[in-house]
Predicted model as a PDB file, atoms N, CA, C, CB and O in Angstrom, pLDDT in the B-factor column:
MODEL        1                                                                  
ATOM      1  N   MET A   1      39.696 -52.111   1.851  1.00 53.00           N  
ATOM      2  CA  MET A   1      38.317 -52.153   2.287  1.00 53.00           C  
ATOM      3  C   MET A   1      37.438 -52.521   1.096  1.00 53.00           C  
ATOM      4  CB  MET A   1      37.886 -50.798   2.905  1.00 53.00           C  
ATOM      5  O   MET A   1      37.589 -51.956   0.013  1.00 53.00           O  
ATOM      6  N   GLN A   2      36.541 -53.445   1.289  1.00 59.00           N  
ATOM      7  CA  GLN A   2      35.670 -53.882   0.207  1.00 59.00           C  
ATOM      8  C   GLN A   2      34.597 -52.841  -0.072  1.00 59.00           C  
ATOM      9  CB  GLN A   2      35.027 -55.229   0.546  1.00 59.00           C  
ATOM     10  O   GLN A   2      34.287 -51.996   0.768  1.00 59.00           O  
ATOM     11  N   ARG A   3      34.039 -52.924  -1.275  1.00 60.00           N  
ATOM     12  CA  ARG A   3      32.966 -52.006  -1.648  1.00 60.00           C  
ATOM     13  C   ARG A   3      31.786 -52.213  -0.707  1.00 60.00           C  
ATOM     14  CB  ARG A   3      32.536 -52.217  -3.131  1.00 60.00           C  
ATOM     15  O   ARG A   3      31.345 -53.345  -0.505  1.00 60.00           O  
ATOM     16  N   GLY A   4      31.280 -51.150  -0.141  1.00 62.00           N  
ATOM     17  CA  GLY A   4      30.156 -51.232   0.774  1.00 62.00           C  
ATOM     18  C   GLY A   4      30.552 -51.436   2.224  1.00 62.00           C  
ATOM     19  O   GLY A   4      29.703 -51.362   3.113  1.00 62.00           O  
ATOM     20  N   GLN A   5      31.828 -51.692   2.477  1.00 68.00           N  
ATOM     21  CA  GLN A   5      32.285 -51.931   3.850  1.00 68.00           C  
ATOM     22  C   GLN A   5      32.103 -50.687   4.718  1.00 68.00           C  
ATOM     23  CB  GLN A   5      33.760 -52.363   3.855  1.00 68.00           C  
ATOM     24  O   GLN A   5      31.693 -50.790   5.874  1.00 68.00           O  
ATOM     25  N   GLU A   6      32.407 -49.512   4.164  1.00 69.00           N  
ATOM     26  CA  GLU A   6      32.269 -48.289   4.958  1.00 69.00           C  
ATOM     27  C   GLU A   6      30.813 -48.019   5.299  1.00 69.00           C  
ATOM     28  CB  GLU A   6      32.860 -47.094   4.209  1.00 69.00           C  
ATOM     29  O   GLU A   6      30.524 -47.472   6.363  1.00 69.00           O  
ATOM     30  N   ARG A   7      29.879 -48.394   4.410  1.00 73.00           N  
ATOM     31  CA  ARG A   7      28.462 -48.211   4.722  1.00 73.00           C  
ATOM     32  C   ARG A   7      28.049 -49.120   5.863  1.00 73.00           C  
ATOM     33  CB  ARG A   7      27.593 -48.483   3.488  1.00 73.00           C  
ATOM     34  O   ARG A   7      27.275 -48.720   6.733  1.00 73.00           O  
ATOM     35  N   ARG A   8      28.562 -50.339   5.863  1.00 80.00           N  
ATOM     36  CA  ARG A   8      28.229 -51.292   6.918  1.00 80.00           C  
ATOM     37  C   ARG A   8      28.774 -50.796   8.263  1.00 80.00           C  
ATOM     38  CB  ARG A   8      28.796 -52.699   6.583  1.00 80.00           C  
ATOM     39  O   ARG A   8      28.082 -50.853   9.279  1.00 80.00           O  
ATOM     40  N   GLU A   9      30.006 -50.314   8.259  1.00 84.00           N  
ATOM     41  CA  GLU A   9      30.609 -49.819   9.494  1.00 84.00           C  
ATOM     42  C   GLU A   9      29.891 -48.573  10.010  1.00 84.00           C  
ATOM     43  CB  GLU A   9      32.088 -49.515   9.272  1.00 84.00           C  
ATOM     44  O   GLU A   9      29.700 -48.424  11.217  1.00 84.00           O  
ATOM     45  N   ALA A  10      29.493 -47.681   9.106  1.00 84.00           N  
ATOM     46  CA  ALA A  10      28.750 -46.490   9.513  1.00 84.00           C  
ATOM     47  C   ALA A  10      27.402 -46.882  10.103  1.00 84.00           C  
ATOM     48  CB  ALA A  10      28.555 -45.538   8.321  1.00 84.00           C  
ATOM     49  O   ALA A  10      26.968 -46.303  11.099  1.00 84.00           O  
ATOM     50  N   GLY A  11      26.744 -47.851   9.503  1.00 83.00           N  
ATOM     51  CA  GLY A  11      25.457 -48.315  10.030  1.00 83.00           C  
ATOM     52  C   GLY A  11      25.592 -48.944  11.404  1.00 83.00           C  
ATOM     53  O   GLY A  11      24.746 -48.736  12.275  1.00 83.00           O  
ATOM     54  N   ILE A  12      26.648 -49.709  11.598  1.00 87.00           N  
ATOM     55  CA  ILE A  12      26.879 -50.320  12.913  1.00 87.00           C  
ATOM     56  C   ILE A  12      27.152 -49.248  13.948  1.00 87.00           C  
ATOM     57  CB  ILE A  12      28.054 -51.317  12.860  1.00 87.00           C  
ATOM     58  O   ILE A  12      26.600 -49.299  15.047  1.00 87.00           O  
ATOM     59  N   ALA A  13      27.997 -48.272  13.618  1.00 87.00           N  
ATOM     60  CA  ALA A  13      28.296 -47.186  14.560  1.00 87.00           C  
ATOM     61  C   ALA A  13      27.052 -46.379  14.886  1.00 87.00           C  
ATOM     62  CB  ALA A  13      29.374 -46.267  13.991  1.00 87.00           C  
ATOM     63  O   ALA A  13      26.843 -45.993  16.035  1.00 87.00           O  
ATOM     64  N   LEU A  14      26.230 -46.124  13.883  1.00 85.00           N  
ATOM     65  CA  LEU A  14      25.002 -45.364  14.092  1.00 85.00           C  
ATOM     66  C   LEU A  14      24.033 -46.107  14.996  1.00 85.00           C  
ATOM     67  CB  LEU A  14      24.336 -45.058  12.762  1.00 85.00           C  
ATOM     68  O   LEU A  14      23.467 -45.525  15.920  1.00 85.00           O  
ATOM     69  N   ALA A  15      23.843 -47.393  14.729  1.00 86.00           N  
ATOM     70  CA  ALA A  15      22.931 -48.186  15.547  1.00 86.00           C  
ATOM     71  C   ALA A  15      23.461 -48.350  16.958  1.00 86.00           C  
ATOM     72  CB  ALA A  15      22.701 -49.551  14.916  1.00 86.00           C  
ATOM     73  O   ALA A  15      22.713 -48.211  17.926  1.00 86.00           O  
ATOM     74  N   LEU A  16      24.738 -48.643  17.079  1.00 87.00           N  
ATOM     75  CA  LEU A  16      25.330 -48.862  18.398  1.00 87.00           C  
ATOM     76  C   LEU A  16      25.305 -47.593  19.243  1.00 87.00           C  
ATOM     77  CB  LEU A  16      26.764 -49.361  18.256  1.00 87.00           C  
ATOM     78  O   LEU A  16      24.892 -47.622  20.402  1.00 87.00           O  
ATOM     79  N   GLY A  17      25.741 -46.492  18.670  1.00 85.00           N  
ATOM     80  CA  GLY A  17      25.767 -45.234  19.420  1.00 85.00           C  
ATOM     81  C   GLY A  17      24.380 -44.734  19.764  1.00 85.00           C  
ATOM     82  O   GLY A  17      24.155 -44.240  20.869  1.00 85.00           O  
ATOM     83  N   GLY A  18      23.449 -44.854  18.836  1.00 81.00           N  
ATOM     84  CA  GLY A  18      22.092 -44.389  19.091  1.00 81.00           C  
ATOM     85  C   GLY A  18      21.343 -45.236  20.098  1.00 81.00           C  
ATOM     86  O   GLY A  18      20.495 -44.737  20.838  1.00 81.00           O  
ATOM     87  N   PHE A  19      21.659 -46.517  20.123  1.00 83.00           N  
ATOM     88  CA  PHE A  19      20.942 -47.409  21.021  1.00 83.00           C  
ATOM     89  C   PHE A  19      21.491 -47.376  22.443  1.00 83.00           C  
ATOM     90  CB  PHE A  19      20.995 -48.814  20.492  1.00 83.00           C  
ATOM     91  O   PHE A  19      20.716 -47.410  23.399  1.00 83.00           O  
ATOM     92  N   ILE A  20      22.811 -47.310  22.600  1.00 82.00           N  
ATOM     93  CA  ILE A  20      23.373 -47.474  23.944  1.00 82.00           C  
ATOM     94  C   ILE A  20      23.586 -46.174  24.705  1.00 82.00           C  
ATOM     95  CB  ILE A  20      24.669 -48.188  23.850  1.00 82.00           C  
ATOM     96  O   ILE A  20      23.702 -46.212  25.930  1.00 82.00           O  
ATOM     97  N   HIS A  21      23.644 -45.029  24.040  1.00 74.00           N  
ATOM     98  CA  HIS A  21      23.991 -43.825  24.791  1.00 74.00           C  
ATOM     99  C   HIS A  21      22.998 -43.473  25.906  1.00 74.00           C  
ATOM    100  CB  HIS A  21      24.099 -42.671  23.847  1.00 74.00           C  
ATOM    101  O   HIS A  21      23.442 -42.928  26.917  1.00 74.00           O  
ATOM    102  N   PRO A  22      21.698 -43.738  25.802  1.00 78.00           N  
ATOM    103  CA  PRO A  22      20.835 -43.407  26.942  1.00 78.00           C  
ATOM    104  C   PRO A  22      21.001 -44.371  28.118  1.00 78.00           C  
ATOM    105  CB  PRO A  22      19.387 -43.401  26.502  1.00 78.00           C  
ATOM    106  O   PRO A  22      20.600 -44.049  29.236  1.00 78.00           O  
ATOM    107  N   PHE A  23      21.580 -45.533  27.885  1.00 79.00           N  
ATOM    108  CA  PHE A  23      21.655 -46.551  28.923  1.00 79.00           C  
ATOM    109  C   PHE A  23      23.010 -46.607  29.634  1.00 79.00           C  
ATOM    110  CB  PHE A  23      21.354 -47.888  28.327  1.00 79.00           C  
ATOM    111  O   PHE A  23      23.178 -47.379  30.578  1.00 79.00           O  
ATOM    112  N   ILE A  24      23.961 -45.811  29.197  1.00 79.00           N  
ATOM    113  CA  ILE A  24      25.283 -45.802  29.830  1.00 79.00           C  
ATOM    114  C   ILE A  24      25.256 -44.792  30.972  1.00 79.00           C  
ATOM    115  CB  ILE A  24      26.415 -45.453  28.795  1.00 79.00           C  
ATOM    116  O   ILE A  24      24.911 -43.631  30.754  1.00 79.00           O  
ATOM    117  N   PRO A  25      25.613 -45.211  32.187  1.00 84.00           N  
ATOM    118  CA  PRO A  25      25.613 -44.253  33.303  1.00 84.00           C  
ATOM    119  C   PRO A  25      26.791 -43.283  33.204  1.00 84.00           C  
ATOM    120  CB  PRO A  25      25.661 -44.999  34.648  1.00 84.00           C  
ATOM    121  O   PRO A  25      27.890 -43.658  32.795  1.00 84.00           O  
ATOM    122  N   GLY A  26      26.544 -42.060  33.578  1.00 85.00           N  
ATOM    123  CA  GLY A  26      27.597 -41.040  33.596  1.00 85.00           C  
ATOM    124  C   GLY A  26      27.586 -40.190  32.342  1.00 85.00           C  
ATOM    125  O   GLY A  26      27.290 -40.660  31.243  1.00 85.00           O  
ATOM    126  N   HIS A  27      27.916 -38.930  32.539  1.00 85.00           N  
ATOM    127  CA  HIS A  27      27.874 -37.982  31.431  1.00 85.00           C  
ATOM    128  C   HIS A  27      28.981 -38.239  30.414  1.00 85.00           C  
ATOM    129  CB  HIS A  27      27.979 -36.565  31.957  1.00 85.00           C  
ATOM    130  O   HIS A  27      28.759 -38.113  29.210  1.00 85.00           O  
ATOM    131  N   VAL A  28      30.154 -38.594  30.885  1.00 85.00           N  
ATOM    132  CA  VAL A  28      31.278 -38.807  29.974  1.00 85.00           C  
ATOM    133  C   VAL A  28      31.028 -40.036  29.097  1.00 85.00           C  
ATOM    134  CB  VAL A  28      32.596 -38.971  30.767  1.00 85.00           C  
ATOM    135  O   VAL A  28      31.263 -39.992  27.890  1.00 85.00           O  
ATOM    136  N   ALA A  29      30.558 -41.121  29.690  1.00 82.00           N  
ATOM    137  CA  ALA A  29      30.282 -42.330  28.929  1.00 82.00           C  
ATOM    138  C   ALA A  29      29.127 -42.108  27.955  1.00 82.00           C  
ATOM    139  CB  ALA A  29      29.964 -43.494  29.873  1.00 82.00           C  
ATOM    140  O   ALA A  29      29.165 -42.601  26.828  1.00 82.00           O  
ATOM    141  N   SER A  30      28.114 -41.379  28.373  1.00 84.00           N  
ATOM    142  CA  SER A  30      26.995 -41.081  27.487  1.00 84.00           C  
ATOM    143  C   SER A  30      27.461 -40.212  26.322  1.00 84.00           C  
ATOM    144  CB  SER A  30      25.861 -40.382  28.261  1.00 84.00           C  
ATOM    145  O   SER A  30      27.022 -40.397  25.187  1.00 84.00           O  
ATOM    146  N   GLY A  31      28.344 -39.274  26.606  1.00 87.00           N  
ATOM    147  CA  GLY A  31      28.923 -38.446  25.537  1.00 87.00           C  
ATOM    148  C   GLY A  31      29.726 -39.285  24.554  1.00 87.00           C  
ATOM    149  O   GLY A  31      29.720 -39.017  23.352  1.00 87.00           O  
ATOM    150  N   GLY A  32      30.415 -40.300  25.062  1.00 87.00           N  
ATOM    151  CA  GLY A  32      31.138 -41.207  24.175  1.00 87.00           C  
ATOM    152  C   GLY A  32      30.198 -41.948  23.240  1.00 87.00           C  
ATOM    153  O   GLY A  32      30.497 -42.124  22.059  1.00 87.00           O  
ATOM    154  N   GLY A  33      29.051 -42.387  23.775  1.00 86.00           N  
ATOM    155  CA  GLY A  33      28.052 -43.032  22.932  1.00 86.00           C  
ATOM    156  C   GLY A  33      27.519 -42.092  21.865  1.00 86.00           C  
ATOM    157  O   GLY A  33      27.278 -42.504  20.731  1.00 86.00           O  
ATOM    158  N   LEU A  34      27.336 -40.836  22.227  1.00 88.00           N  
ATOM    159  CA  LEU A  34      26.880 -39.855  21.243  1.00 88.00           C  
ATOM    160  C   LEU A  34      27.942 -39.587  20.186  1.00 88.00           C  
ATOM    161  CB  LEU A  34      26.497 -38.553  21.934  1.00 88.00           C  
ATOM    162  O   LEU A  34      27.613 -39.342  19.025  1.00 88.00           O  
ATOM    163  N   LEU A  35      29.212 -39.632  20.575  1.00 90.00           N  
ATOM    164  CA  LEU A  35      30.280 -39.470  19.588  1.00 90.00           C  
ATOM    165  C   LEU A  35      30.308 -40.630  18.600  1.00 90.00           C  
ATOM    166  CB  LEU A  35      31.631 -39.350  20.287  1.00 90.00           C  
ATOM    167  O   LEU A  35      30.540 -40.433  17.408  1.00 90.00           O  
ATOM    168  N   VAL A  36      30.070 -41.836  19.099  1.00 89.00           N  
ATOM    169  CA  VAL A  36      29.991 -42.996  18.208  1.00 89.00           C  
ATOM    170  C   VAL A  36      28.823 -42.812  17.237  1.00 89.00           C  
ATOM    171  CB  VAL A  36      29.825 -44.316  19.025  1.00 89.00           C  
ATOM    172  O   VAL A  36      28.954 -43.098  16.047  1.00 89.00           O  
ATOM    173  N   ALA A  37      27.691 -42.339  17.737  1.00 89.00           N  
ATOM    174  CA  ALA A  37      26.541 -42.080  16.864  1.00 89.00           C  
ATOM    175  C   ALA A  37      26.870 -40.990  15.843  1.00 89.00           C  
ATOM    176  CB  ALA A  37      25.309 -41.670  17.701  1.00 89.00           C  
ATOM    177  O   ALA A  37      26.454 -41.081  14.688  1.00 89.00           O  
ATOM    178  N   ALA A  38      27.612 -39.962  16.258  1.00 91.00           N  
ATOM    179  CA  ALA A  38      27.986 -38.894  15.335  1.00 91.00           C  
ATOM    180  C   ALA A  38      28.880 -39.419  14.213  1.00 91.00           C  
ATOM    181  CB  ALA A  38      28.696 -37.767  16.089  1.00 91.00           C  
ATOM    182  O   ALA A  38      28.753 -38.991  13.066  1.00 91.00           O  
ATOM    183  N   VAL A  39      29.777 -40.337  14.538  1.00 90.00           N  
ATOM    184  CA  VAL A  39      30.604 -40.961  13.508  1.00 90.00           C  
ATOM    185  C   VAL A  39      29.716 -41.735  12.534  1.00 90.00           C  
ATOM    186  CB  VAL A  39      31.663 -41.900  14.145  1.00 90.00           C  
ATOM    187  O   VAL A  39      29.936 -41.698  11.323  1.00 90.00           O  
ATOM    188  N   GLY A  40      28.719 -42.431  13.066  1.00 88.00           N  
ATOM    189  CA  GLY A  40      27.790 -43.156  12.203  1.00 88.00           C  
ATOM    190  C   GLY A  40      26.997 -42.237  11.299  1.00 88.00           C  
ATOM    191  O   GLY A  40      26.817 -42.535  10.118  1.00 88.00           O  
ATOM    192  N   PHE A  41      26.515 -41.114  11.837  1.00 90.00           N  
ATOM    193  CA  PHE A  41      25.781 -40.150  11.013  1.00 90.00           C  
ATOM    194  C   PHE A  41      26.683 -39.557   9.930  1.00 90.00           C  
ATOM    195  CB  PHE A  41      25.201 -39.027  11.889  1.00 90.00           C  
ATOM    196  O   PHE A  41      26.246 -39.355   8.797  1.00 90.00           O  
ATOM    197  N   THR A  42      27.932 -39.280  10.278  1.00 90.00           N  
ATOM    198  CA  THR A  42      28.875 -38.751   9.298  1.00 90.00           C  
ATOM    199  C   THR A  42      29.110 -39.763   8.184  1.00 90.00           C  
ATOM    200  CB  THR A  42      30.204 -38.381   9.973  1.00 90.00           C  
ATOM    201  O   THR A  42      29.118 -39.407   7.006  1.00 90.00           O  
ATOM    202  N   GLY A  43      29.300 -41.019   8.560  1.00 86.00           N  
ATOM    203  CA  GLY A  43      29.495 -42.062   7.551  1.00 86.00           C  
ATOM    204  C   GLY A  43      28.283 -42.255   6.674  1.00 86.00           C  
ATOM    205  O   GLY A  43      28.412 -42.460   5.467  1.00 86.00           O  
ATOM    206  N   ALA A  44      27.099 -42.192   7.270  1.00 84.00           N  
ATOM    207  CA  ALA A  44      25.869 -42.331   6.480  1.00 84.00           C  
ATOM    208  C   ALA A  44      25.699 -41.146   5.540  1.00 84.00           C  
ATOM    209  CB  ALA A  44      24.642 -42.454   7.402  1.00 84.00           C  
ATOM    210  O   ALA A  44      25.310 -41.318   4.385  1.00 84.00           O  
ATOM    211  N   GLY A  45      25.986 -39.957   6.028  1.00 86.00           N  
ATOM    212  CA  GLY A  45      25.894 -38.771   5.182  1.00 86.00           C  
ATOM    213  C   GLY A  45      26.901 -38.780   4.052  1.00 86.00           C  
ATOM    214  O   GLY A  45      26.651 -38.197   2.997  1.00 86.00           O  
ATOM    215  N   TRP A  46      28.033 -39.431   4.253  1.00 85.00           N  
ATOM    216  CA  TRP A  46      29.043 -39.551   3.208  1.00 85.00           C  
ATOM    217  C   TRP A  46      28.653 -40.628   2.195  1.00 85.00           C  
ATOM    218  CB  TRP A  46      30.412 -39.872   3.823  1.00 85.00           C  
ATOM    219  O   TRP A  46      28.880 -40.465   0.996  1.00 85.00           O  
ATOM    220  N   ALA A  47      28.070 -41.720   2.675  1.00 79.00           N  
ATOM    221  CA  ALA A  47      27.797 -42.870   1.803  1.00 79.00           C  
ATOM    222  C   ALA A  47      26.512 -42.717   0.984  1.00 79.00           C  
ATOM    223  CB  ALA A  47      27.710 -44.130   2.638  1.00 79.00           C  
ATOM    224  O   ALA A  47      26.465 -43.169  -0.159  1.00 79.00           O  
ATOM    225  N   LEU A  48      25.483 -42.099   1.533  1.00 77.00           N  
ATOM    226  CA  LEU A  48      24.195 -42.029   0.825  1.00 77.00           C  
ATOM    227  C   LEU A  48      24.270 -41.348  -0.541  1.00 77.00           C  
ATOM    228  CB  LEU A  48      23.199 -41.302   1.675  1.00 77.00           C  
ATOM    229  O   LEU A  48      23.699 -41.874  -1.496  1.00 77.00           O  
ATOM    230  N   PRO A  49      24.943 -40.210  -0.680  1.00 80.00           N  
ATOM    231  CA  PRO A  49      24.994 -39.595  -2.018  1.00 80.00           C  
ATOM    232  C   PRO A  49      25.794 -40.421  -3.028  1.00 80.00           C  
ATOM    233  CB  PRO A  49      25.597 -38.204  -1.921  1.00 80.00           C  
ATOM    234  O   PRO A  49      25.633 -40.237  -4.235  1.00 80.00           O  
ATOM    235  N   ARG A  50      26.642 -41.316  -2.559  1.00 78.00           N  
ATOM    236  CA  ARG A  50      27.486 -42.111  -3.441  1.00 78.00           C  
ATOM    237  C   ARG A  50      26.855 -43.447  -3.837  1.00 78.00           C  
ATOM    238  CB  ARG A  50      28.809 -42.358  -2.779  1.00 78.00           C  
ATOM    239  O   ARG A  50      27.423 -44.188  -4.639  1.00 78.00           O  
ATOM    240  N   MET A  51      25.698 -43.752  -3.283  1.00 75.00           N  
ATOM    241  CA  MET A  51      25.044 -45.018  -3.585  1.00 75.00           C  
ATOM    242  C   MET A  51      24.295 -44.936  -4.915  1.00 75.00           C  
ATOM    243  CB  MET A  51      24.081 -45.407  -2.455  1.00 75.00           C  
ATOM    244  O   MET A  51      23.799 -43.877  -5.300  1.00 75.00           O  
ATOM    245  N   ASN A  52      24.223 -46.074  -5.607  1.00 73.00           N  
ATOM    246  CA  ASN A  52      23.378 -46.165  -6.795  1.00 73.00           C  
ATOM    247  C   ASN A  52      21.923 -46.217  -6.370  1.00 73.00           C  
ATOM    248  CB  ASN A  52      23.744 -47.405  -7.649  1.00 73.00           C  
ATOM    249  O   ASN A  52      21.614 -46.612  -5.246  1.00 73.00           O  
ATOM    250  N   ASP A  53      21.031 -45.822  -7.262  1.00 69.00           N  
ATOM    251  CA  ASP A  53      19.608 -45.895  -6.956  1.00 69.00           C  
ATOM    252  C   ASP A  53      19.181 -47.341  -6.693  1.00 69.00           C  
ATOM    253  CB  ASP A  53      18.782 -45.297  -8.104  1.00 69.00           C  
ATOM    254  O   ASP A  53      18.323 -47.597  -5.848  1.00 69.00           O  
ATOM    255  N   ASP A  54      19.785 -48.282  -7.423  1.00 68.00           N  
ATOM    256  CA  ASP A  54      19.437 -49.688  -7.234  1.00 68.00           C  
ATOM    257  C   ASP A  54      19.849 -50.208  -5.860  1.00 68.00           C  
ATOM    258  CB  ASP A  54      20.085 -50.529  -8.311  1.00 68.00           C  
ATOM    259  O   ASP A  54      19.167 -51.057  -5.287  1.00 68.00           O  
ATOM    260  N   ASP A  55      20.960 -49.701  -5.333  1.00 66.00           N  
ATOM    261  CA  ASP A  55      21.394 -50.110  -4.000  1.00 66.00           C  
ATOM    262  C   ASP A  55      20.524 -49.497  -2.911  1.00 66.00           C  
ATOM    263  CB  ASP A  55      22.846 -49.723  -3.780  1.00 66.00           C  
ATOM    264  O   ASP A  55      20.276 -50.123  -1.881  1.00 66.00           O  
ATOM    265  N   PHE A  56      20.064 -48.280  -3.139  1.00 65.00           N  
ATOM    266  CA  PHE A  56      19.307 -47.570  -2.121  1.00 65.00           C  
ATOM    267  C   PHE A  56      17.862 -48.045  -2.047  1.00 65.00           C  
ATOM    268  CB  PHE A  56      19.346 -46.085  -2.392  1.00 65.00           C  
ATOM    269  O   PHE A  56      17.326 -48.242  -0.956  1.00 65.00           O  
ATOM    270  N   ASP A  57      17.235 -48.226  -3.196  1.00 68.00           N  
ATOM    271  CA  ASP A  57      15.819 -48.606  -3.249  1.00 68.00           C  
ATOM    272  C   ASP A  57      15.683 -49.864  -4.088  1.00 68.00           C  
ATOM    273  CB  ASP A  57      14.942 -47.452  -3.834  1.00 68.00           C  
ATOM    274  O   ASP A  57      15.552 -49.794  -5.310  1.00 68.00           O  
ATOM    275  N   ARG A  58      15.714 -50.999  -3.440  1.00 65.00           N  
ATOM    276  CA  ARG A  58      15.668 -52.277  -4.151  1.00 65.00           C  
ATOM    277  C   ARG A  58      14.243 -52.566  -4.643  1.00 65.00           C  
ATOM    278  CB  ARG A  58      16.166 -53.425  -3.234  1.00 65.00           C  
ATOM    279  O   ARG A  58      13.261 -52.242  -3.975  1.00 65.00           O  
ATOM    280  N   ALA A  59      14.161 -53.167  -5.797  1.00 69.00           N  
ATOM    281  CA  ALA A  59      12.873 -53.544  -6.372  1.00 69.00           C  
ATOM    282  C   ALA A  59      12.249 -54.669  -5.548  1.00 69.00           C  
ATOM    283  CB  ALA A  59      13.036 -53.977  -7.852  1.00 69.00           C  
ATOM    284  O   ALA A  59      12.982 -55.470  -4.968  1.00 69.00           O  
ATOM    285  N   PRO A  60      10.923 -54.753  -5.478  1.00 74.00           N  
ATOM    286  CA  PRO A  60      10.288 -55.823  -4.719  1.00 74.00           C  
ATOM    287  C   PRO A  60      10.697 -57.194  -5.254  1.00 74.00           C  
ATOM    288  CB  PRO A  60       8.766 -55.671  -4.760  1.00 74.00           C  
ATOM    289  O   PRO A  60      10.741 -57.417  -6.464  1.00 74.00           O  
ATOM    290  N   GLY A  61      10.991 -58.095  -4.341  1.00 70.00           N  
ATOM    291  CA  GLY A  61      11.361 -59.446  -4.705  1.00 70.00           C  
ATOM    292  C   GLY A  61      12.818 -59.614  -5.099  1.00 70.00           C  
ATOM    293  O   GLY A  61      13.258 -60.734  -5.360  1.00 70.00           O  
ATOM    294  N   ARG A  62      13.568 -58.537  -5.147  1.00 62.00           N  
ATOM    295  CA  ARG A  62      14.992 -58.614  -5.480  1.00 62.00           C  
ATOM    296  C   ARG A  62      15.783 -58.911  -4.224  1.00 62.00           C  
ATOM    297  CB  ARG A  62      15.487 -57.300  -6.137  1.00 62.00           C  
ATOM    298  O   ARG A  62      15.626 -58.199  -3.233  1.00 62.00           O  
ATOM    299  N   PRO A  63      16.625 -59.929  -4.219  1.00 65.00           N  
ATOM    300  CA  PRO A  63      17.372 -60.265  -3.004  1.00 65.00           C  
ATOM    301  C   PRO A  63      18.396 -59.192  -2.644  1.00 65.00           C  
ATOM    302  CB  PRO A  63      18.073 -61.605  -3.177  1.00 65.00           C  
ATOM    303  O   PRO A  63      18.913 -58.487  -3.510  1.00 65.00           O  
ATOM    304  N   ALA A  64      18.671 -59.087  -1.366  1.00 60.00           N  
ATOM    305  CA  ALA A  64      19.648 -58.105  -0.886  1.00 60.00           C  
ATOM    306  C   ALA A  64      20.982 -58.586  -1.184  1.00 60.00           C  
ATOM    307  CB  ALA A  64      19.517 -57.829   0.585  1.00 60.00           C  
ATOM    308  O   ALA A  64      21.965 -57.916  -0.868  1.00 60.00           O  
TER     309      ALA A  64                                                      
ENDMDL                                                                          
END                                                                             
């Protein structure tokens, strides 16, 4: 896995789970969406303390 790959995957899981869970019909499917969001929150909580300050808060005009 490349550096930063886990952060990207956690962000995708967080966005996907948070966005789709209210729109999925049925309690079981909605719960699945919430589980995907929980995985994203776990990944974000794991990755944020390990990030450099420069990665977290980019200076104005600095490319991503």
